[in-house]
N, C-alpha and C positions, 0 to 999 in steps of 0.2 A: 821535452815538449815545450812548445811556445807558451810563455806566461801571458795570459790574457788579463788586461787591465779591467777591473770591474767597471761596468757602465752603470749609469743612473738607473736605480730600481732593480738591479740585477739580484737574483737569488744565487749567492756565491757559496760554493762548497768549502769545507774547512778541513777535511781529512784526506788521507791517502789510504786506499783500500789495500789490505794485506795480500789479497789474492792476486794483485798485480805485481807482487814481489817488490814493491816500492819503486818500480821503474818509472811509472807515470802517475801523475796526480789525477785522481778521479774527480774532475771538476764538477761532474754532475751527480755524484753520489755523496751527499752529506752524511755526517755522522749519524749512526742509528740512535744515539742518545736523544731522549726526548727533550725538545726545546719548544717554547711558545713561539707562535708566529709574531714577529715584530711588525711594526707599522710599515706601510708602503713608503718607498723613497730612500730608504737606507739600505746599505749593503747587508744582506742577511741570508740565512739558510733556513730551509724547511726541513723538519725532521722526517725521516723516511727510513724504511727498512731496506737494507742493501740486498739485492738479489744477485747472487753470484752465478748460479748455474741451475737452470731449470731443465729437468729431464722428463717431465710428464708429456705424454702425447698431446698434440694440438687438438685432435678429435678422438672421440671414443672409437676403439677398434671395431666395434660392431658396424658403425656407420661408415668407417673408412675402408673396411676390408670385407666383412661378412655380408652386409646388405647388398653391395655391388655384385657379389658372386651369386646370390640368390636371384637377383634380377637378371644376371647374365644367363643363368641356366634356363629361366623361363623364356628369354628371348632366343636362346639357341633352338628351342623347340619350334618357335615360330619361324625362324630362319630355315630350319630343316624342311618344314612343310612347304615353304615358298620355293626353296631350291629344287624340290622335286618337279616344279613346273618349268624350270629353265629349258629353253629349246634344245641345247646340246644333249640333254639327258634323254630326249625322245629318240635319239639315234641308238641308244643302248637299252631301251625299255624291254627288249627281249631277253636281256641278261639281268635278272634281279640283283645279283651280287653287285654289278656295276651301277644299276639304276638306284639302288638304295645305299650302296656303299660310298659312291662319289660325293653325294651331299654330306655324308658323315665326315668325310675327309675335309671338305670345305669348311664345315662348322668347326672341326678340330683345329684347322689352320687359323680361323678367326679367333677361337678361344686362346690359342697360343700367342698371337700377336697382341691380344688384349689382356694378357695375364697381369700386367701392371694396372691396377685400378685407376691410376692417375696418369697413365702413359698415353702416347699418341695413338697406339694401336687401338685402345678402347674408344678413342675419339672417332677413328675410322669406323669401327664396328658399331658405335652408337649412332652415327649418321646413317649407316646402311640399314640398321634396324628401324630407325625412325621413318625412313622413306618406305620401307616395306610395310610398316604398320599403317601409315597413312594410305598407301596404295591398296592394301588389303581392305581397309575400311571403305575406300571409294569403290573398289571392285564389288563388294557386297551390295553397296547402294545401287550401282549401275545394273546389277542383275535384277533388282526389283523394278528399276525403271525400264530396262530393255530397250529395244529399237536402236535408232541411230546413236544416242548417247553411249550405250553400251559398246557399240562397234567402235566409236571414236576412242573411248577409253582403252579398249583392248589394243588399238593401234599405238596409242601413247605409252601404254604400259610395257609393250614389247615383251610380253610373257615373262616379266620379272627382270629384264635387263636394265630397264630405266633406273631403278634404285642404284645400281652399280655406276651408271653413267653420271648420275647426280652426285653421288658420293665422291667420285674421282674429281668432278668439277669443284666441289666444295673444298676438297683437300688442296687443290691447286690455288683456288681463290683465297683460302685461309692462310696459306703460306705467303702469298704475295701481300696480303693485307698486313700480316705480322711484320714483314720486312720493310714496309713502307713507313719511314719515320716522318711524322707530321709535326707542324707547329700549330697548336691550337691557341687562339687568342681570345681573351675576354676583356671587356671594358667595364670598369666600375667607377662610381663617383662617391664622394664623401664630403661632408661639411667640415670635417676635422682638418687640422693643419698638416700639410705635406711639404717636404723639402722642394722649394721652387714650384709649389703647386701641383706636383705630379710625382708619381712613383711607378716605376716599371720593374717587375720582378719575373724571374724565370723559375719554374718548379720542375725539378727532376725527381722521378719516383720510380721505384720498382724496376731497376735495371736488371737484376739477377744475371750478371754476366756469365755466360757459358757458351762454348762453341756450338752446342746444340740448340741454344735459345736465339732469340732475335737480336740480342745485343752482346757483343764482346769487344775486345780491344781493337779488332780490325775495323770496327765502325766508329772509332773515336774521332777520326778527322771529320766525318759527316756530322757527328753530334756536336763537335766543337764549332763547326761552321754555323749550325742552326742556332746554337746558344748565342754566339757572337752577333748574329744578324738581329737579335732582339735587343741588343745594347742594354742589358739589365743593370739596374741600380743595385739589385739584391738577388742573390741566388739562394734558393731553399731546396733542400733535399729531404723528401718526406718518407724515408724508410725503405727497407729492402733494396737498397742500392747494391748491397752484396748479399750473399747467402752462403749456406753450408757447402755448396758445390763450387764456390769461387776459389780459384787458385791464387796463390800469392802474387803471381805475375799479373793477373787481372786486377787484383786489389791495388797494386802499385801503379798500374797504367791509368786507372780511373782516378786515383788520388792525384796523380800528376796532371791529368786533365783539369780537375777542379782547381788545382793551383794556378793553371794558366788562365783561367777565366777572370776577366776584369769585372768586378762587382764592387763599386765604390762604397756601398753601405754594408758590405759584408756577405759572408756565406755561412749558412746555418743548416744543421743536420739533426734529424730525429731518427731514432732507431725504429725499425719495423720488427715484425715477428720472425724474420729470417736472418737479419744481419748477424746476430750472435747466438741465435737459438738453434739447437741441433734437432730439427724435425726429422731428418732422414739419415744423417751421418754426422760424425765429428768433423767440424770445419778444419781447414788446413791453416787457419790463422786465428789469433786470439784477440781479445779486446785491446790489449796493449798494442798489437800491430795496427788495428783499426784506428785507434786514437793517435798513434804516431803518424800514420799516413794523413789523417785529417789535419793534424796540427801543422805538418809540413806544407799542406795545401792552403793553410789559412782558413780552414773550415771549423766553425765552432759547433761542438756537440752539445745539444740541449736535452736534458732529461728532467721533466717537471721543473723547468727553469724559465724565468722571464727576464729579458734584458731590454732596456730602453736605450736606443741608439742616440748619439749626440744630436741627430736631426729631430728627435722627438718621437719617432716611430717605435712602437714596442713589438718585440717578437716573443711569443710564448711557445716553447717546445715541450710537448708532453711525452711521458713514457708510454710505450705501446701497451695496449690493454692485454693482448694475448701474451706478450713477453713477460709481463708482471703478474699474470693470472688475475688481472683486475685490481691488484694491490698498488694503486697509484693515488696521487692526490686528486681531489675533486677540483672542478673548475673554480669553485668559490675559494678554495684554499690557495690556488695559484694566483688569483687576483682578489684578495680579501676585501678590497675597497670598492669593488664593482666597477661599472663603466665610468670612464672619465673622458677627457678631451684628447687623449693620445690615440692615434690610429693604431689598432692592435691586430697583428697578423698571428693567427693561431695555427700551429703545426701539430697535427695528430695523424699518425700513420693510418689508422683505421677510421672510416667515416661513421663515427658514433658520437653520442653525447653533444649533438649540435646545439640543442636548445639551452643546455646548461652553459656551454661555451659562450653563446650569444648573451645570455643573462649576466655572465661574469664580465663582459665587456669586449668580446671578440667582434671585430668588424669584418674580417675575412678569415675563413677556416679553409686550410689546404690539407687534403688527405690523398691517399692512394689505396694500396692494399687490394682492391677488388679487381684490378686490371680491366675494369669495365665489363667484367664477366669473362673475358677472353674467349671462352668456348661456351656457346649456348648449350644447356640452360643454366650455366654456373651463375650468371648474374641474378637470376630469380632465386636460386638456392642461397646466394650471399645475402639477399634481402631478408630471407627467412632467418638467417643467422645474425640478425640484428644490425646489419649495415644499414645506415639510414639513407644512403645514396649509393647507387651502383656506378654511375658515371655522370660527369658534367656538372653544371652549375645548378644550385638550388638556393632560393631566397629563404633564409631562416626567419628573419625579421625585416622590418623596413630599413634597418641599418646594418644588417649582417648577411653576408652571402657565404655559401660553402661551395668549393670546387673540388671534385674528385677526379684525379688523373686516371687515365687508362693505362698508365705505365710507360716508361721510356724503353722498356724491353718487354719480354714475355717470360712466363714461368715455364720451365721444362722443355719447351720445344718451339719451333718456328711455325706457329699456327695461331690464328686468331679469327673468330667470327663475330666477336662483340668488342666494343670499345675501339680505341685507336692506340697504336704505338706512337707516343707523342712526347714532346716537351710542351709545357703549358706556359704561356706568356700572358701575364696579367698587367694591364695598365690602369692605374687608379688616378683619377683626376679630382682635384679639390674644386668644389663649387661654393659659391657664396650663399 
């Protein structure tokens, strides 16, 4: 592994973790032995507990599996009652077995394709049910109104065919939206000193490379071109760049891409909740493989670590909240002296703890994790789960802004109705 020279103000690790079999130095996992926090400015380490392998589920099984099934059963009843009104069934109304049996088969088919509570099938069924629920509500209202409005609605409703047409359109549009890679640009200002008075960075987040998702190695040329077009001084990768479904070939291909990117001020990476955590299966690569690939690409992995670049800009990389079950250092521990005159870029996979980061001295907070919601209404659910921002830019204080990426890929499938599939380009200008 490449030996990184400590930079000014860096929190430097001191030990090698045994679970890596001594192959690689764990730069971001200091000794678990308790040590006092030294003063800022010297090369030092922060005591922390080493987290080797977490096997607890990310979400409670009731909310992840049981509750969706209960909801699905209730909605199946609603769908069945609506399917009885479909025009083709009126042709077989004289045969009760067919009239009542065919809708049952249709409901069974939908139940089968939506058997995965987080799969694309349930997305299809969810949109279909949503349109049917809205339409049923409007139909009941139009019955009370009567007259021309009721007639117009019956024409628009097409005896229950309209929800199918709308769902098919949404699925087509969502796939197209997921596969459209955008460059989202933000402009910021600061009174703090910047190299040559300006700084341009590119944020990559939540790639989740898989053939069935929006981003895999076949799209690397397009991704490379968009990153190069931004001419970044700094490249930051804010977690879930890989996940437990990433094959070694994908890992190698994207690490090679990161190695090709020209970023004079460096390239930095923080782990997400999927990079090394096995939510769904045992990954095909280990931490040693990831660290080796990043080192070869010149990418520095930061875990509860702060580095000050020779130009004076500070980068703080946090351990992921879910990955560590919340057992990570506080913002105040990472910057014990508080705000100063160094421009501080704060990398945290999940968009949480914004106010504490700003109070500690962060000027720009960069996060991902949410995918901008990806599929409605996941964004609203994510906000309930204590994400402080679902997507986009948020002013935390007069001097601190937070930006949440929609993800450079998608999770699980090529479909998106919220957020953007994007790289984020931020240009910061120094003002007097």
